[in-house]
N, C-alpha and C positions, 0 to 999 in steps of 0.2 A: 629539117624543121618544117612543120606544116604551116599552112597559111595563117591559121589562127594565132599561133605563137609569134610569127613574124609581125602580124598586125599589133599584137600586144607590145612587142619590143619597139615597134615604130612609134606607138603612142607614148611609151615611156620616154623615148628619146625626145619627142616633141615637147614633153613636159619637164625635161631636164633631170630626169630621175637617174641618169647614168653619171652625170657630173664629170669629174676628172677621170673616170674609168673609161670613157669613150675612146681615147687613143689606144688604150690597152686592148679593148674589144676589137677595134679595127685591125690592129697588128695581129692579134690572134686569128681573126677571120682570114686575113691575107695569107698567113702561114698555112692555113688549111688548104688553100688552093694552089700554092706554089710547090713546085717539085723540089726534091732534094738536089737534083742537078742544077736547078736555077740558083738555089742558095749557095751551093759550092762554087759555081761560076762567079756569082756576085762577090763572094768573099775573096776568091782568088784575085779578081780584078782590083778590089780595094787594096789588098796587100801588095799587089804589083805596083799600083799607082803610088802607094806609100814608099816602097823601096826605091822607086825611080826618083823620088825627091831627096833621097839621102846624098849627102856629099860623099865623095869617093872613100874617104877614110872611114866614115861611119858604115858605109855599105860593106867594106871589107871586114870591119870588126863584127858586124852583124852576121856575115857569112861564117866567120870563125866561130862566133858564139853558137851558131846553129849546126856546126860541124860540117859545113859544106867545104871549107878550105882547111 
């Protein structure tokens, strides 16, 4: 993006023209700069943390549901 376009978008943001779309725009921009490996690592860590919170019975059932056991 050239400087003129960036200036226009900055002015639009100052005047509230993006409204509720701003979080979507930020998320989209951040996805442009993050690598696929970063995304996969983050998703893996989130899933691991979730699995670690499961009681033993639910952990075993989930493993069976996923065909691990």
